[in-house]
C-alpha positions as CSV (number, residue, x, y, z in Angstrom):
1,L,-58.6,48.0,12.0
2,Q,-54.8,48.0,12.0
3,L,-53.2,46.1,14.8
4,R,-50.4,47.8,16.6
5,T,-49.6,44.8,18.8
6,A,-50.5,41.1,18.7
7,E,-49.0,38.9,21.4
8,A,-49.7,35.5,22.8
9,D,-48.1,33.5,25.6
10,F,-49.2,29.9,25.9
11,T,-48.4,27.0,28.3
12,I,-49.2,23.3,27.8
13,R,-50.5,21.6,31.0
14,D,-53.4,19.6,32.3
15,E,-54.3,18.2,28.8
16,A,-54.9,21.7,27.5
17,V,-53.1,24.7,25.8
18,H,-53.5,27.6,28.2
19,A,-53.6,31.1,26.8
20,D,-51.7,32.8,29.7
21,R,-51.9,36.1,27.8
22,L,-53.4,36.9,24.4
23,V,-53.6,40.5,23.3
24,M,-54.5,42.2,20.1
25,E,-54.3,46.0,20.2
26,S,-55.1,48.9,17.8
27,D,-55.1,52.6,18.6
28,N,-58.7,52.6,19.9
29,L,-59.6,48.9,20.6
30,V,-57.9,46.2,22.6
31,L,-58.9,42.5,22.9
32,D,-57.3,40.4,25.6
33,A,-58.0,36.8,26.8
34,T,-56.8,34.1,29.1
35,G,-57.9,30.5,29.5
36,P,-57.6,26.9,28.2
37,A,-58.2,25.3,24.9
38,G,-58.4,21.6,25.6
39,F,-56.7,19.0,23.5
40,D,-60.3,18.0,22.4
41,G,-60.6,21.6,20.9
42,R,-63.0,22.9,23.6
43,L,-62.5,26.6,24.5
44,D,-63.1,28.3,27.9
45,L,-61.6,31.8,27.5
46,D,-62.2,34.8,29.7
47,A,-61.9,37.8,27.4
48,R,-62.3,41.6,27.6
49,L,-63.0,44.1,24.9
50,H,-61.5,47.5,25.7
51,L,-62.7,50.7,23.9
52,N,-61.0,54.1,24.1
53,D,-63.2,57.1,25.1
54,R,-63.5,58.3,21.5
55,L,-64.7,55.0,20.1
56,R,-67.0,54.5,23.0
57,R,-68.6,57.9,22.4
58,D,-68.9,57.2,18.7
59,L,-70.7,53.9,19.5
60,R,-72.7,55.1,22.5
61,A,-76.0,54.2,20.8
62,L,-74.9,50.6,20.4
63,V,-72.9,50.0,23.5
64,G,-74.8,48.9,26.5
65,K,-74.2,49.9,30.1
66,N,-71.9,47.0,30.9
67,L,-68.7,48.9,30.2
68,K,-66.5,49.6,33.2
69,P,-63.2,51.4,33.5
70,S,-60.2,49.4,32.4
71,E,-57.8,49.0,35.4
72,D,-54.7,48.5,33.3
73,R,-55.5,50.8,30.4
74,P,-56.2,54.5,31.2
75,G,-58.7,56.2,28.9
76,F,-60.3,52.8,28.1
77,M,-63.5,51.1,29.2
78,N,-63.9,47.4,28.9
79,I,-66.6,44.7,28.9
80,P,-65.8,41.2,29.9
81,F,-67.1,38.3,27.9
82,S,-66.6,34.5,27.4
83,V,-65.4,32.5,24.4
84,T,-66.6,28.9,24.4
85,G,-67.4,26.3,21.9
86,T,-64.5,24.7,20.0
87,V,-61.5,26.0,18.1
88,S,-63.2,25.3,14.8
89,R,-66.6,26.8,16.0
90,P,-65.9,29.4,18.7
91,E,-68.9,31.0,20.4
92,S,-69.0,34.2,22.3
93,D,-71.5,36.1,24.5
94,L,-69.9,39.5,23.5
95,L,-72.9,40.7,21.4
96,D,-75.3,39.9,24.2
97,K,-73.1,41.8,26.7
98,V,-72.6,44.9,24.4
99,V,-76.1,45.5,23.2
100,G,-78.1,43.7,25.9
101,E,-79.0,40.1,26.2
102,R,-82.4,40.1,24.5
103,L,-81.4,42.3,21.6
104,G,-78.2,40.4,21.2
105,R,-80.0,37.2,20.8
106,D,-82.4,38.7,18.3
107,V,-79.6,40.4,16.2
108,G,-77.4,37.3,16.6
109,G,-80.2,35.1,15.2
110,L,-80.6,37.5,12.3
111,L,-76.9,37.5,11.5
112,K,-76.7,33.7,11.6
């Protein structure tokens, strides 16, 4: 994975650092997120993983049916997910969203 673009715009307000725009982009994969990281370290980010058509086809056996067309990225499909937990121990529901909730929990448990 070679990043072509990595950008972040932050604002400090309401006792939190707000990610107004966070984007990491390669040729076939894009991750974007917005939301606050509190001064206490708690995260509440709304994120999306965008896959181009080629990568999506290559991963069709792993990717669930939660992908939808990306409004702002032609040729890409995305899946929304959440990033919670803390800055030092972030948590995500991406695996559950990609492969299905039950399988995601089982695989996630194995990986942990």
